[in-house]
N, C-alpha and C positions, 0 to 999 in steps of 0.2 A: 540069737539075741534078739528079744522083742523090741519092735520099733515103738517109740513113745506114741500114744495116741494123740491125734490133732485136736485142738480145742473146738468145740462146737461154735459155729458162726451164729450169732443171734439173728432171728428173723427181723426184717425191716418193718416198722409200723406201717399199716396201710391207712392211707388218707382217702377218706371218701368225699369225693367232690359233689357239693350239693347240686341238685337238679334244679334248673330255673323253671318256674312254672309261669310261662307267658300269659296264659289265660288269666291266671290270679292276677298278675300285674295289670293286664288289661282292665279287669273288673274293679282293680283299685283305682285306676285312673278315673273310671266312670262315676265312681262313688265320692271323688274328692269334693270337699265343702270349700269353696273360694274364701268363705268368711272365717274359716278356722284352719289355717295352715298347720298349725301345732299338732293337729289330730291327724294329719295325713300319714299313711303308712311310709315306712322308711325308704323302700325302693322307689316310689314315684317321687318322694321329696328329694332323694339324692339325684335322681335323673333330671328333674326340673332345675334344681340348683347348678347342675353342671352345665345344662344348657343355658341358663342365665349367664354363668360365668364365661362360658365360650362367646355367647353373644356380646358381652361386655368387651372382651379382648378383640373381638372383630370390629365393633364400633370405634374402639381406641385406635386400632391399627388404621382404619379408613379415615377417621376425622382428625386424628392427632399425629400418628407416626408417619402417615403418608406424606403430610406437609413437611414434617421434620426431615424426612429422608430426602425430599427434593431440596430443601435448604442446604442439607448436608452435602448433596452432591454439587450444588452451586459453589459452596464454600470451598470443596475440594478443587474445583475448576479454577476457582480464584486463587487458590493457593499454588496450583501449578503454574498459572500466569505470572504470578509474583516471583516465583522462583526463577522462571525463564528471564523475566526483566531484570532480576538481581545478577543472573549469570552474564547477561549481556552488559550490564554496567559494570561488573567486575572485570570483564574482558577488556572493556573500554579503558578502565582505570589502569590495568595493567599496561596497556598499550597507549596511555596518555602522552608520554614523551614523544613517541613515534607519531601520533595524530598531531601533535603541535608542530613537529618538524615539517610534516606534509603540508599542514596549513600554511606554515610560513613560506614554503616552496610555491604554494598555490598563489599566495599573495605577491610573490616576487614575479611569477610568470605572469599574473594578471596585470601587475604594474608595467611589466615590460611591453604587453600588448597594448595597454592603454596609451603608452607613450607613442605608439604608432598611429594613434587616431590623432587627426589635427583639431585644433579648436576653431571657432567661427572665424578668426582674423586669417587663419592659415588655409582656409578652404579655396579661396581664390587662387593662392599660389599653386595648390595642388591640382586644380582644373587646368591651370596653365601648362603644369608638368605632363598631364595626360595628353594634352593637345600636342605639345612639342615632341612627346614620344612617336606620335603618329607622323607628325611632320617630318621628323628627322629620318624616318624610314621610306620617305617618298611617297606617302599615303595622302589622299586628298579627302578633306572632311566635307561631305555634302550636308550633314547635320551633325551639330553637336549642341544638345539641348538639355541642359539640367532640368530635372523635375522638381516635384514637391517633396521637402523632407519629411520623413516618418519618424516620429520620436519614439524611442523604446525606453527601457528602464534608465539607462545612464548614458546613452549614446543617440545619435540621430543618423538614419540612413538616407543617402542623397542618390537617387537614379540618375543616370546620364544617358540619354537616347543617342546612339551612334550610328551614322551612316557614313561609311568610308570605302573609297575605291582604291584599288591597288592590285598587286599581284598575291598568289597565295603564299610565297615564301616571305613576303614583306608583312603580311598578316601575322605569321607566326613569330616573326622578330619582333613585331609591335607588341604581341601578347607577352613575350619574354621580357621587354623592357617595362611593361605594366607590372609584372610580377617583381621586378627588381627596385621598384619605387619604394622609398623610406616609409611610405604611408600605405595602408591597407586598400587595395583597389581589387575589385573582382570583375570579370567578364561573365555576363550571363545571357542566356536565351541567344546564342550565336547562331547566325544563318548566313550562309555565303552563297551567293548566285552570280551568274554572268551579268556584267554591267552594260554590255553592248554587244555589237556583232563581232568584235575581236575577242577571241577566246581567251586572251591572256588577261583581259581586264575584269576584275570581279568586283561585287559589291558585298561589303560586310556590313551586316545590320546586327546589332548587339546592344545590350544594356549593360553599362558600366555602373558598378555600385561602389560608393565610397563611403566613408564613415567618419564622424567627428564625435567627440565626447561633449556632453552637456555640462556647462558650467553650474555652480551651486545656485545662482538665481533662476536658471532654466529647469533644473530638477525640482526646486521648491515650487515654480509655477505649474509644473507638470503634476506634482502630487496635489496641489490645491485644486486643480481642474479636475482630477480624478474624484477627490473627495466631493466636490461640488455636483458632480455628475451622479455619484452614489446617493447624495442627498435628495436629488431631483428625482430619482428613480424610486426611492422609498415614499415620496409624496404622491 
């Protein structure tokens, strides 16, 4: 049995790629008349128009788009910053009740500490308590000299220079008694040296610091003095 004949495959059309005559293009550029662009040959006209178009794009990118890209980058950074701030505020809002409770606890603790600071009228009594604490331990005060108060934001600090003689164990008991006072008193710059030929007697040199809170009139006077000082500095 004869096999059916396969249909003939038609031949593909041939495309002739035109050759570019660069010499002719160069000659065309040499003969261009700037006063009559409409008469220019097609190829030079297309090349020049393409070049002008690319030049315009480059100028637009340099003078316009470049500044816009910088502005866009700044806006993106600002957006990121605002998002971070929003997230922080959102976290704070979520934990607002907890923050309020912490603030209330801080205020209670601050109030308790503030009660440990004497006022101006109670300072004399506190100085007597410090002195009696030393005498009660058998110590001898060679020097008990309150210094000049230094005012802070809401309190004043009073240094007291102490020169006390006694033995080492009595010094320790004296320091313990100071710590048990109802008011805040600290011992600073402690230095212990032999007081004489007898080795048991020692000299304690230290600075005791106690604190008192400023009343409303003192706080107001302090703020006024700071404002006057700031005005004087500006002048």
